[in-house]
PDB file of N, H, CA, C and O in Angstrom:
ATOM      1  N   ARG A   1     122.307 -95.042 287.763  1.00  0.00           N
ATOM      2  CA  ARG A   1     122.859 -96.532 287.170  1.00  0.00           C
ATOM      3  C   ARG A   1     121.766 -97.549 287.304  1.00  0.00           C
ATOM      4  O   ARG A   1     122.033 -98.704 286.974  1.00  0.00           O
ATOM      5  N   GLY A   2     120.619 -97.271 287.728  1.00  0.00           N
ATOM      6  H   GLY A   2     120.402 -96.333 287.996  1.00  0.00           H
ATOM      7  CA  GLY A   2     119.923 -98.171 287.344  1.00  0.00           C
ATOM      8  C   GLY A   2     119.776 -99.348 289.062  1.00  0.00           C
ATOM      9  O   GLY A   2     118.632 -99.397 289.514  1.00  0.00           O
ATOM     10  N   VAL A   3     120.456 -99.855 289.554  1.00  0.00           N
ATOM     11  H   VAL A   3     121.386 -99.816 289.187  1.00  0.00           H
ATOM     12  CA  VAL A   3     120.298-100.563 290.112  1.00  0.00           C
ATOM     13  C   VAL A   3     118.925-101.268 291.062  1.00  0.00           C
ATOM     14  O   VAL A   3     118.394-102.361 291.261  1.00  0.00           O
ATOM     15  N   GLY A   4     118.738 -99.270 291.619  1.00  0.00           N
ATOM     16  H   GLY A   4     119.169 -98.383 291.457  1.00  0.00           H
ATOM     17  CA  GLY A   4     117.632 -99.653 292.718  1.00  0.00           C
ATOM     18  C   GLY A   4     116.316-100.257 291.529  1.00  0.00           C
ATOM     19  O   GLY A   4     115.573-101.172 291.886  1.00  0.00           O
ATOM     20  N   ALA A   5     116.189 -99.676 290.267  1.00  0.00           N
ATOM     21  H   ALA A   5     116.792 -98.933 289.977  1.00  0.00           H
ATOM     22  CA  ALA A   5     114.911 -99.961 289.443  1.00  0.00           C
ATOM     23  C   ALA A   5     115.116-101.432 289.875  1.00  0.00           C
ATOM     24  O   ALA A   5     114.411-102.136 290.598  1.00  0.00           O
ATOM     25  N   ARG A   6     116.745-101.812 288.974  1.00  0.00           N
ATOM     26  H   ARG A   6     117.318-101.240 288.387  1.00  0.00           H
ATOM     27  CA  ARG A   6     116.635-103.380 288.361  1.00  0.00           C
ATOM     28  C   ARG A   6     116.041-103.801 289.966  1.00  0.00           C
ATOM     29  O   ARG A   6     114.844-104.071 289.859  1.00  0.00           O
ATOM     30  N   ALA A   7     116.339-103.885 290.865  1.00  0.00           N
ATOM     31  H   ALA A   7     117.310-103.666 290.952  1.00  0.00           H
ATOM     32  CA  ALA A   7     116.220-104.328 292.201  1.00  0.00           C
ATOM     33  C   ALA A   7     114.832-104.561 292.621  1.00  0.00           C
ATOM     34  O   ALA A   7     114.325-105.637 292.938  1.00  0.00           O
ATOM     35  N   ALA A   8     114.206-103.218 292.570  1.00  0.00           N
ATOM     36  H   ALA A   8     114.618-102.343 292.312  1.00  0.00           H
ATOM     37  CA  ALA A   8     112.655-103.310 292.781  1.00  0.00           C
ATOM     38  C   ALA A   8     111.940-104.155 291.533  1.00  0.00           C
ATOM     39  O   ALA A   8     111.284-105.084 292.003  1.00  0.00           O
ATOM     40  N   THR A   9     111.893-104.114 290.438  1.00  0.00           N
ATOM     41  H   THR A   9     112.427-103.359 290.056  1.00  0.00           H
ATOM     42  CA  THR A   9     111.730-104.665 289.141  1.00  0.00           C
ATOM     43  C   THR A   9     111.378-106.353 289.283  1.00  0.00           C
ATOM     44  O   THR A   9     110.455-107.042 288.847  1.00  0.00           O
ATOM     45  N   LEU A  10     112.679-106.675 290.177  1.00  0.00           N
ATOM     46  H   LEU A  10     113.429-106.116 290.531  1.00  0.00           H
ATOM     47  CA  LEU A  10     113.243-108.498 290.404  1.00  0.00           C
ATOM     48  C   LEU A  10     112.218-108.496 290.863  1.00  0.00           C
ATOM     49  O   LEU A  10     111.191-108.936 290.345  1.00  0.00           O
ATOM     50  N   LEU A  11     112.381-107.814 292.305  1.00  0.00           N
ATOM     51  H   LEU A  11     113.215-107.457 292.726  1.00  0.00           H
ATOM     52  CA  LEU A  11     110.708-108.341 293.739  1.00  0.00           C
ATOM     53  C   LEU A  11     109.798-108.279 293.062  1.00  0.00           C
ATOM     54  O   LEU A  11     109.038-109.229 292.873  1.00  0.00           O
ATOM     55  N   PHE A  12     109.689-107.270 292.604  1.00  0.00           N
ATOM     56  H   PHE A  12     110.307-106.499 292.757  1.00  0.00           H
ATOM     57  CA  PHE A  12     108.171-107.037 291.924  1.00  0.00           C
ATOM     58  C   PHE A  12     107.405-108.716 291.186  1.00  0.00           C
ATOM     59  O   PHE A  12     106.493-109.463 291.540  1.00  0.00           O
ATOM     60  N   SER A  13     108.309-108.692 290.130  1.00  0.00           N
ATOM     61  H   SER A  13     109.050-108.085 289.843  1.00  0.00           H
ATOM     62  CA  SER A  13     108.615-109.904 289.358  1.00  0.00           C
ATOM     63  C   SER A  13     108.888-111.494 290.068  1.00  0.00           C
ATOM     64  O   SER A  13     108.709-112.628 289.624  1.00  0.00           O
ATOM     65  N   ARG A  14     109.092-111.290 290.580  1.00  0.00           N
ATOM     66  H   ARG A  14     109.238-110.369 290.941  1.00  0.00           H
ATOM     67  CA  ARG A  14     109.105-113.107 291.558  1.00  0.00           C
ATOM     68  C   ARG A  14     107.978-112.897 292.424  1.00  0.00           C
ATOM     69  O   ARG A  14     107.048-113.032 291.629  1.00  0.00           O
ATOM     70  N   PHE A  15     107.566-112.701 293.318  1.00  0.00           N
ATOM     71  H   PHE A  15     108.321-112.591 293.965  1.00  0.00           H
ATOM     72  CA  PHE A  15     106.236-112.354 294.195  1.00  0.00           C
ATOM     73  C   PHE A  15     104.986-111.917 294.263  1.00  0.00           C
ATOM     74  O   PHE A  15     104.692-110.863 294.826  1.00  0.00           O
ATOM     75  N   ASP A  16     104.185-112.651 293.725  1.00  0.00           N
ATOM     76  H   ASP A  16     104.424-113.507 293.268  1.00  0.00           H
ATOM     77  CA  ASP A  16     102.475-113.009 293.561  1.00  0.00           C
ATOM     78  C   ASP A  16     101.873-112.024 294.928  1.00  0.00           C
ATOM     79  O   ASP A  16     101.838-112.472 296.075  1.00  0.00           O
ATOM     80  N   GLY A  17     101.491-110.843 294.615  1.00  0.00           N
ATOM     81  H   GLY A  17     101.519-110.480 293.684  1.00  0.00           H
ATOM     82  CA  GLY A  17     100.308-110.480 295.512  1.00  0.00           C
ATOM     83  C   GLY A  17     100.076-108.892 295.701  1.00  0.00           C
ATOM     84  O   GLY A  17     100.206-108.306 294.626  1.00  0.00           O
ATOM     85  N   GLU A  18      99.921-108.467 296.245  1.00  0.00           N
ATOM     86  H   GLU A  18      99.815-108.943 297.118  1.00  0.00           H
ATOM     87  CA  GLU A  18      99.383-107.191 296.520  1.00  0.00           C
ATOM     88  C   GLU A  18     100.814-106.424 297.339  1.00  0.00           C
ATOM     89  O   GLU A  18     101.459-106.742 298.338  1.00  0.00           O
ATOM     90  N   TRP A  19     100.915-105.254 296.337  1.00  0.00           N
ATOM     91  H   TRP A  19     100.392-104.996 295.526  1.00  0.00           H
ATOM     92  CA  TRP A  19     102.044-104.428 297.061  1.00  0.00           C
ATOM     93  C   TRP A  19     101.639-103.098 296.861  1.00  0.00           C
ATOM     94  O   TRP A  19     100.937-102.518 296.033  1.00  0.00           O
ATOM     95  N   GLU A  20     102.474-102.687 298.155  1.00  0.00           N
ATOM     96  H   GLU A  20     103.044-103.158 298.828  1.00  0.00           H
ATOM     97  CA  GLU A  20     101.811-100.909 298.712  1.00  0.00           C
ATOM     98  C   GLU A  20     103.242-100.353 298.556  1.00  0.00           C
ATOM     99  O   GLU A  20     103.857-101.277 299.089  1.00  0.00           O
ATOM    100  N   VAL A  21     104.105 -99.539 298.216  1.00  0.00           N
ATOM    101  H   VAL A  21     103.606 -98.788 297.783  1.00  0.00           H
ATOM    102  CA  VAL A  21     105.246 -98.559 298.387  1.00  0.00           C
ATOM    103  C   VAL A  21     104.758 -97.115 299.160  1.00  0.00           C
ATOM    104  O   VAL A  21     103.579 -96.834 298.946  1.00  0.00           O
ATOM    105  N   LEU A  22     105.291 -96.440 299.777  1.00  0.00           N
ATOM    106  H   LEU A  22     106.249 -96.668 299.951  1.00  0.00           H
ATOM    107  CA  LEU A  22     104.834 -94.965 300.842  1.00  0.00           C
ATOM    108  C   LEU A  22     106.065 -94.335 300.200  1.00  0.00           C
ATOM    109  O   LEU A  22     107.013 -94.928 299.684  1.00  0.00           O
ATOM    110  N   GLU A  23     105.878 -93.058 300.326  1.00  0.00           N
ATOM    111  H   GLU A  23     105.108 -92.577 300.746  1.00  0.00           H
ATOM    112  CA  GLU A  23     107.066 -92.490 300.127  1.00  0.00           C
ATOM    113  C   GLU A  23     106.720 -91.158 300.604  1.00  0.00           C
ATOM    114  O   GLU A  23     105.891 -90.699 299.818  1.00  0.00           O
ATOM    115  N   ASP A  24     106.995 -90.277 301.591  1.00  0.00           N
ATOM    116  H   ASP A  24     107.668 -90.649 302.230  1.00  0.00           H
ATOM    117  CA  ASP A  24     107.308 -88.688 302.514  1.00  0.00           C
ATOM    118  C   ASP A  24     106.722 -88.085 301.023  1.00  0.00           C
ATOM    119  O   ASP A  24     107.319 -88.380 299.988  1.00  0.00           O
ATOM    120  N   GLU A  25     105.793 -87.422 301.003  1.00  0.00           N
ATOM    121  H   GLU A  25     105.307 -87.182 301.844  1.00  0.00           H
ATOM    122  CA  GLU A  25     104.745 -86.770 300.020  1.00  0.00           C
ATOM    123  C   GLU A  25     105.896 -85.521 299.329  1.00  0.00           C
ATOM    124  O   GLU A  25     105.822 -85.123 298.166  1.00  0.00           O
ATOM    125  N   ALA A  26     107.046 -84.994 300.459  1.00  0.00           N
ATOM    126  H   ALA A  26     107.106 -85.317 301.404  1.00  0.00           H
ATOM    127  CA  ALA A  26     107.927 -83.756 300.314  1.00  0.00           C
ATOM    128  C   ALA A  26     109.253 -84.762 299.498  1.00  0.00           C
ATOM    129  O   ALA A  26     109.991 -84.144 298.731  1.00  0.00           O
ATOM    130  N   ASN A  27     109.443 -85.922 299.649  1.00  0.00           N
ATOM    131  H   ASN A  27     108.843 -86.425 300.272  1.00  0.00           H
ATOM    132  CA  ASN A  27     110.721 -86.534 299.485  1.00  0.00           C
ATOM    133  C   ASN A  27     110.305 -86.406 297.372  1.00  0.00           C
ATOM    134  O   ASN A  27     110.411 -87.487 296.791  1.00  0.00           O
ATOM    135  N   ARG A  28     110.056 -85.653 296.829  1.00  0.00           N
ATOM    136  H   ARG A  28     109.970 -84.775 297.301  1.00  0.00           H
ATOM    137  CA  ARG A  28     110.071 -85.208 295.532  1.00  0.00           C
ATOM    138  C   ARG A  28     111.426 -86.645 294.595  1.00  0.00           C
ATOM    139  O   ARG A  28     110.836 -87.631 294.154  1.00  0.00           O
ATOM    140  N   ASP A  29     112.073 -86.640 294.512  1.00  0.00           N
ATOM    141  H   ASP A  29     112.552 -85.839 294.871  1.00  0.00           H
ATOM    142  CA  ASP A  29     113.029 -87.676 294.260  1.00  0.00           C
ATOM    143  C   ASP A  29     112.955 -88.712 294.346  1.00  0.00           C
ATOM    144  O   ASP A  29     113.422 -89.320 293.382  1.00  0.00           O
ATOM    145  N   ALA A  30     112.268 -89.701 295.654  1.00  0.00           N
ATOM    146  H   ALA A  30     111.890 -89.207 296.437  1.00  0.00           H
ATOM    147  CA  ALA A  30     111.427 -90.564 295.640  1.00  0.00           C
ATOM    148  C   ALA A  30     110.681 -90.832 294.960  1.00  0.00           C
ATOM    149  O   ALA A  30     110.799 -91.834 294.256  1.00  0.00           O
ATOM    150  N   LEU A  31     109.538 -89.970 294.909  1.00  0.00           N
ATOM    151  H   LEU A  31     109.442 -89.155 295.481  1.00  0.00           H
ATOM    152  CA  LEU A  31     108.057 -90.234 293.997  1.00  0.00           C
ATOM    153  C   LEU A  31     108.391 -90.164 292.859  1.00  0.00           C
ATOM    154  O   LEU A  31     107.911 -91.138 292.280  1.00  0.00           O
ATOM    155  N   ALA A  32     109.232 -89.254 291.860  1.00  0.00           N
ATOM    156  H   ALA A  32     109.623 -88.462 292.330  1.00  0.00           H
ATOM    157  CA  ALA A  32     109.605 -89.741 290.287  1.00  0.00           C
ATOM    158  C   ALA A  32     110.312 -91.365 290.207  1.00  0.00           C
ATOM    159  O   ALA A  32     110.216 -92.285 289.394  1.00  0.00           O
ATOM    160  N   PHE A  33     111.071 -91.168 291.524  1.00  0.00           N
ATOM    161  H   PHE A  33     111.149 -90.421 292.184  1.00  0.00           H
ATOM    162  CA  PHE A  33     111.677 -92.361 291.322  1.00  0.00           C
ATOM    163  C   PHE A  33     110.411 -94.092 291.241  1.00  0.00           C
ATOM    164  O   PHE A  33     110.424 -94.891 290.304  1.00  0.00           O
ATOM    165  N   TRP A  34     109.709 -94.172 292.208  1.00  0.00           N
ATOM    166  H   TRP A  34     109.698 -93.523 292.969  1.00  0.00           H
ATOM    167  CA  TRP A  34     108.850 -95.289 292.086  1.00  0.00           C
ATOM    168  C   TRP A  34     107.900 -95.361 291.221  1.00  0.00           C
ATOM    169  O   TRP A  34     107.701 -96.449 290.682  1.00  0.00           O
ATOM    170  N   ARG A  35     106.814 -93.844 290.767  1.00  0.00           N
ATOM    171  H   ARG A  35     106.975 -92.960 291.206  1.00  0.00           H
ATOM    172  CA  ARG A  35     106.214 -93.230 289.694  1.00  0.00           C
ATOM    173  C   ARG A  35     106.430 -93.914 288.747  1.00  0.00           C
ATOM    174  O   ARG A  35     105.522 -94.558 288.221  1.00  0.00           O
ATOM    175  N   ARG A  36     108.150 -93.948 288.137  1.00  0.00           N
ATOM    176  H   ARG A  36     108.888 -93.425 288.564  1.00  0.00           H
ATOM    177  CA  ARG A  36     108.776 -94.296 287.490  1.00  0.00           C
ATOM    178  C   ARG A  36     108.730 -96.014 287.273  1.00  0.00           C
ATOM    179  O   ARG A  36     108.369 -96.728 286.337  1.00  0.00           O
ATOM    180  N   VAL A  37     109.270 -96.273 288.591  1.00  0.00           N
ATOM    181  H   VAL A  37     109.564 -95.693 289.351  1.00  0.00           H
ATOM    182  CA  VAL A  37     109.458 -97.609 288.077  1.00  0.00           C
ATOM    183  C   VAL A  37     108.636 -98.689 287.928  1.00  0.00           C
ATOM    184  O   VAL A  37     108.718 -99.686 287.210  1.00  0.00           O
ATOM    185  N   ILE A  38     107.198 -98.036 289.349  1.00  0.00           N
ATOM    186  H   ILE A  38     107.132 -97.226 289.931  1.00  0.00           H
ATOM    187  CA  ILE A  38     106.041 -99.226 289.243  1.00  0.00           C
ATOM    188  C   ILE A  38     105.158 -98.965 288.015  1.00  0.00           C
ATOM    189  O   ILE A  38     104.521 -99.894 287.518  1.00  0.00           O
ATOM    190  N   GLY A  39     105.104 -97.672 287.495  1.00  0.00           N
ATOM    191  H   GLY A  39     105.622 -96.917 287.898  1.00  0.00           H
ATOM    192  CA  GLY A  39     104.898 -97.541 286.290  1.00  0.00           C
ATOM    193  C   GLY A  39     105.058 -98.377 284.770  1.00  0.00           C
ATOM    194  O   GLY A  39     104.242 -98.728 283.918  1.00  0.00           O
ATOM    195  N   ALA A  40     106.510 -98.492 284.904  1.00  0.00           N
ATOM    196  H   ALA A  40     107.173 -98.207 285.596  1.00  0.00           H
ATOM    197  CA  ALA A  40     106.478 -99.215 283.530  1.00  0.00           C
ATOM    198  C   ALA A  40     106.666-100.894 284.135  1.00  0.00           C
ATOM    199  O   ALA A  40     106.701-101.879 283.398  1.00  0.00           O
ATOM    200  N   HIS A  41     106.778-100.924 285.703  1.00  0.00           N
ATOM    201  H   HIS A  41     106.750-100.124 286.302  1.00  0.00           H
ATOM    202  CA  HIS A  41     105.946-102.582 285.652  1.00  0.00           C
ATOM    203  C   HIS A  41     105.506-103.339 285.461  1.00  0.00           C
ATOM    204  O   HIS A  41     105.719-104.524 285.206  1.00  0.00           O
ATOM    205  N   THR A  42     103.962-101.976 285.691  1.00  0.00           N
ATOM    206  H   THR A  42     103.789-101.013 285.899  1.00  0.00           H
ATOM    207  CA  THR A  42     102.808-102.011 285.571  1.00  0.00           C
ATOM    208  C   THR A  42     101.971-101.773 284.547  1.00  0.00           C
ATOM    209  O   THR A  42     100.778-102.076 284.585  1.00  0.00           O
ATOM    210  N   GLY A  43     102.651-101.106 283.375  1.00  0.00           N
ATOM    211  H   GLY A  43     103.619-100.860 283.345  1.00  0.00           H
ATOM    212  CA  GLY A  43     102.120-100.670 282.509  1.00  0.00           C
ATOM    213  C   GLY A  43     101.181 -99.519 282.769  1.00  0.00           C
ATOM    214  O   GLY A  43     100.369 -99.019 281.990  1.00  0.00           O
ATOM    215  N   GLY A  44     101.497 -99.146 284.221  1.00  0.00           N
ATOM    216  H   GLY A  44     102.156 -99.553 284.853  1.00  0.00           H
ATOM    217  CA  GLY A  44     100.597 -97.621 284.591  1.00  0.00           C
ATOM    218  C   GLY A  44      99.308 -97.884 285.497  1.00  0.00           C
ATOM    219  O   GLY A  44      98.658 -97.175 286.264  1.00  0.00           O
ATOM    220  N   ARG A  45      99.188 -99.696 284.920  1.00  0.00           N
ATOM    221  H   ARG A  45      99.716-100.273 284.296  1.00  0.00           H
ATOM    222  CA  ARG A  45      97.922 -99.713 286.437  1.00  0.00           C
ATOM    223  C   ARG A  45      98.356 -99.753 287.658  1.00  0.00           C
ATOM    224  O   ARG A  45      98.772-100.882 287.920  1.00  0.00           O
ATOM    225  N   PHE A  46      98.451 -98.970 288.585  1.00  0.00           N
ATOM    226  H   PHE A  46      98.114 -98.053 288.372  1.00  0.00           H
ATOM    227  CA  PHE A  46      98.307 -99.024 289.603  1.00  0.00           C
ATOM    228  C   PHE A  46      97.660 -97.967 290.298  1.00  0.00           C
ATOM    229  O   PHE A  46      97.289 -97.033 289.587  1.00  0.00           O
ATOM    230  N   ARG A  47      97.424 -97.884 291.590  1.00  0.00           N
ATOM    231  H   ARG A  47      97.726 -98.643 292.168  1.00  0.00           H
ATOM    232  CA  ARG A  47      96.574 -96.766 292.665  1.00  0.00           C
ATOM    233  C   ARG A  47      97.317 -95.911 293.193  1.00  0.00           C
ATOM    234  O   ARG A  47      97.950 -96.510 294.062  1.00  0.00           O
ATOM    235  N   GLU A  48      97.738 -94.384 293.162  1.00  0.00           N
ATOM    236  H   GLU A  48      97.224 -93.898 292.456  1.00  0.00           H
ATOM    237  CA  GLU A  48      98.072 -93.585 293.899  1.00  0.00           C
ATOM    238  C   GLU A  48      97.257 -92.958 295.171  1.00  0.00           C
ATOM    239  O   GLU A  48      96.663 -91.991 294.695  1.00  0.00           O
ATOM    240  N   THR A  49      97.065 -93.015 296.033  1.00  0.00           N
ATOM    241  H   THR A  49      97.548 -93.801 296.420  1.00  0.00           H
ATOM    242  CA  THR A  49      96.491 -91.959 296.886  1.00  0.00           C
ATOM    243  C   THR A  49      98.032 -91.139 297.831  1.00  0.00           C
ATOM    244  O   THR A  49      99.236 -91.399 297.836  1.00  0.00           O
ATOM    245  N   ARG A  50      97.255 -90.189 298.465  1.00  0.00           N
ATOM    246  H   ARG A  50      96.277 -89.978 298.461  1.00  0.00           H
ATOM    247  CA  ARG A  50      97.817 -89.338 299.490  1.00  0.00           C
ATOM    248  C   ARG A  50      96.781 -89.416 300.930  1.00  0.00           C
ATOM    249  O   ARG A  50      95.565 -89.395 301.118  1.00  0.00           O
ATOM    250  N   GLU A  51      97.998 -89.515 301.791  1.00  0.00           N
ATOM    251  H   GLU A  51      98.986 -89.531 301.638  1.00  0.00           H
ATOM    252  CA  GLU A  51      96.932 -89.231 302.830  1.00  0.00           C
ATOM    253  C   GLU A  51      98.029 -89.027 303.902  1.00  0.00           C
ATOM    254  O   GLU A  51      99.121 -89.577 303.762  1.00  0.00           O
ATOM    255  N   ALA A  52      97.747 -88.216 305.009  1.00  0.00           N
ATOM    256  H   ALA A  52      96.860 -87.768 305.123  1.00  0.00           H
ATOM    257  CA  ALA A  52      98.617 -87.715 306.118  1.00  0.00           C
ATOM    258  C   ALA A  52     100.172 -87.466 306.013  1.00  0.00           C
ATOM    259  O   ALA A  52     101.075 -87.817 306.773  1.00  0.00           O
ATOM    260  N   GLY A  53     100.198 -86.833 304.971  1.00  0.00           N
ATOM    261  H   GLY A  53      99.465 -86.548 304.353  1.00  0.00           H
ATOM    262  CA  GLY A  53     101.792 -86.468 304.565  1.00  0.00           C
ATOM    263  C   GLY A  53     102.258 -87.625 304.191  1.00  0.00           C
ATOM    264  O   GLY A  53     103.316 -87.995 304.701  1.00  0.00           O
ATOM    265  N   GLU A  54     101.542 -88.535 303.148  1.00  0.00           N
ATOM    266  H   GLU A  54     100.683 -88.234 302.734  1.00  0.00           H
ATOM    267  CA  GLU A  54     102.412 -90.299 302.679  1.00  0.00           C
ATOM    268  C   GLU A  54     101.594 -90.089 301.360  1.00  0.00           C
ATOM    269  O   GLU A  54     100.586 -89.383 301.346  1.00  0.00           O
ATOM    270  N   VAL A  55     102.033 -90.682 300.346  1.00  0.00           N
ATOM    271  H   VAL A  55     102.852 -91.256 300.357  1.00  0.00           H
ATOM    272  CA  VAL A  55     101.947 -90.486 298.960  1.00  0.00           C
ATOM    273  C   VAL A  55     102.033 -92.087 298.916  1.00  0.00           C
ATOM    274  O   VAL A  55     103.113 -92.627 299.156  1.00  0.00           O
ATOM    275  N   ARG A  56     100.612 -93.032 298.533  1.00  0.00           N
ATOM    276  H   ARG A  56      99.735 -92.593 298.338  1.00  0.00           H
ATOM    277  CA  ARG A  56     100.983 -94.431 298.531  1.00  0.00           C
ATOM    278  C   ARG A  56     100.872 -94.789 297.413  1.00  0.00           C
ATOM    279  O   ARG A  56     100.143 -94.051 296.750  1.00  0.00           O
ATOM    280  N   GLN A  57     101.417 -95.886 296.728  1.00  0.00           N
ATOM    281  H   GLN A  57     102.009 -96.486 297.267  1.00  0.00           H
ATOM    282  CA  GLN A  57     100.967 -96.531 295.678  1.00  0.00           C
ATOM    283  C   GLN A  57     100.547 -98.116 295.727  1.00  0.00           C
ATOM    284  O   GLN A  57     101.208 -98.883 296.427  1.00  0.00           O
ATOM    285  N   ARG A  58      99.566 -98.525 295.059  1.00  0.00           N
ATOM    286  H   ARG A  58      99.028 -97.901 294.491  1.00  0.00           H
ATOM    287  CA  ARG A  58      99.415 -99.833 295.101  1.00  0.00           C
ATOM    288  C   ARG A  58      98.891-100.306 294.162  1.00  0.00           C
ATOM    289  O   ARG A  58      97.827 -99.917 293.679  1.00  0.00           O
ATOM    290  N   PHE A  59      99.853-101.599 293.607  1.00  0.00           N
ATOM    291  H   PHE A  59     100.717-101.915 293.999  1.00  0.00           H
ATOM    292  CA  PHE A  59      99.294-102.824 292.639  1.00  0.00           C
ATOM    293  C   PHE A  59      99.385-103.843 292.861  1.00  0.00           C
ATOM    294  O   PHE A  59      99.523-104.096 294.058  1.00  0.00           O
ATOM    295  N   ARG A  60      99.366-104.941 291.955  1.00  0.00           N
ATOM    296  H   ARG A  60      99.254-104.736 290.983  1.00  0.00           H
ATOM    297  CA  ARG A  60      99.141-106.174 291.784  1.00  0.00           C
ATOM    298  C   ARG A  60     100.333-106.640 291.265  1.00  0.00           C
ATOM    299  O   ARG A  60     100.851-105.908 290.421  1.00  0.00           O
ATOM    300  N   THR A  61     100.984-107.806 291.584  1.00  0.00           N
ATOM    301  H   THR A  61     100.564-108.401 292.269  1.00  0.00           H
ATOM    302  CA  THR A  61     101.634-108.794 290.487  1.00  0.00           C
ATOM    303  C   THR A  61     100.566-110.127 290.527  1.00  0.00           C
ATOM    304  O   THR A  61      99.723-110.530 291.328  1.00  0.00           O
ATOM    305  N   ASN A  62     101.176-110.657 288.974  1.00  0.00           N
ATOM    306  H   ASN A  62     101.861-110.329 288.323  1.00  0.00           H
ATOM    307  CA  ASN A  62     100.339-112.322 289.024  1.00  0.00           C
ATOM    308  C   ASN A  62     101.504-113.249 288.681  1.00  0.00           C
ATOM    309  O   ASN A  62     101.326-113.468 287.483  1.00  0.00           O
ATOM    310  N   VAL A  63     102.780-114.029 289.125  1.00  0.00           N
ATOM    311  H   VAL A  63     102.925-113.851 290.098  1.00  0.00           H
ATOM    312  CA  VAL A  63     103.676-113.913 288.583  1.00  0.00           C
ATOM    313  C   VAL A  63     103.497-115.464 287.634  1.00  0.00           C
ATOM    314  O   VAL A  63     103.021-116.497 288.104  1.00  0.00           O
ATOM    315  N   ARG A  64     103.835-115.352 286.701  1.00  0.00           N
ATOM    316  H   ARG A  64     104.222-114.513 286.319  1.00  0.00           H
ATOM    317  CA  ARG A  64     103.449-116.727 286.376  1.00  0.00           C
ATOM    318  C   ARG A  64     104.572-118.349 286.643  1.00  0.00           C
ATOM    319  O   ARG A  64     105.790-118.305 286.818  1.00  0.00           O
ATOM    320  N   SER A  65     104.209-118.900 286.625  1.00  0.00           N
ATOM    321  H   SER A  65     103.220-118.936 286.483  1.00  0.00           H
ATOM    322  CA  SER A  65     105.147-120.458 287.316  1.00  0.00           C
ATOM    323  C   SER A  65     105.653-120.811 286.068  1.00  0.00           C
ATOM    324  O   SER A  65     104.932-120.844 285.071  1.00  0.00           O
ATOM    325  N   PRO A  66     106.903-121.091 286.047  1.00  0.00           N
ATOM    326  CA  PRO A  66     108.224-121.330 285.134  1.00  0.00           C
ATOM    327  C   PRO A  66     107.036-123.123 284.705  1.00  0.00           C
ATOM    328  O   PRO A  66     106.411-123.893 285.434  1.00  0.00           O
ATOM    329  N   GLU A  67     107.323-123.041 282.878  1.00  0.00           N
ATOM    330  H   GLU A  67     107.831-122.416 282.286  1.00  0.00           H
ATOM    331  CA  GLU A  67     106.543-124.628 282.807  1.00  0.00           C
ATOM    332  C   GLU A  67     107.513-125.461 283.464  1.00  0.00           C
ATOM    333  O   GLU A  67     108.695-125.183 283.669  1.00  0.00           O
ATOM    334  N   ARG A  68     106.821-126.634 283.811  1.00  0.00           N
ATOM    335  H   ARG A  68     105.861-126.859 283.645  1.00  0.00           H
ATOM    336  CA  ARG A  68     107.600-127.670 284.106  1.00  0.00           C
ATOM    337  C   ARG A  68     107.751-128.685 282.925  1.00  0.00           C
ATOM    338  O   ARG A  68     106.735-128.777 282.235  1.00  0.00           O
ATOM    339  N   PRO A  69     108.897-129.533 282.518  1.00  0.00           N
ATOM    340  CA  PRO A  69     109.379-130.541 281.658  1.00  0.00           C
ATOM    341  C   PRO A  69     108.657-131.600 282.505  1.00  0.00           C
ATOM    342  O   PRO A  69     108.599-131.872 283.704  1.00  0.00           O
ATOM    343  N   ASP A  70     108.089-132.120 281.271  1.00  0.00           N
ATOM    344  H   ASP A  70     108.136-131.898 280.297  1.00  0.00           H
ATOM    345  CA  ASP A  70     106.965-133.339 281.607  1.00  0.00           C
ATOM    346  C   ASP A  70     108.360-134.272 282.214  1.00  0.00           C
ATOM    347  O   ASP A  70     108.196-135.406 282.663  1.00  0.00           O
TER     348      ASP A  70
END
């Protein structure tokens, strides 16, 4: 239904910084979900690594502050 993807995107959109998401490499559904969500949010600009049975996606968000009225 998209609730999880919308919630993750909302969080990524609200906070600047370095993000790291980890999944168990055997959890194919989680891998597909996070690759899809992070890929859509970053335009494919994320780094993925595997180590000790985990898959990590790393990326950065730069949230722009809304313009303040004068």
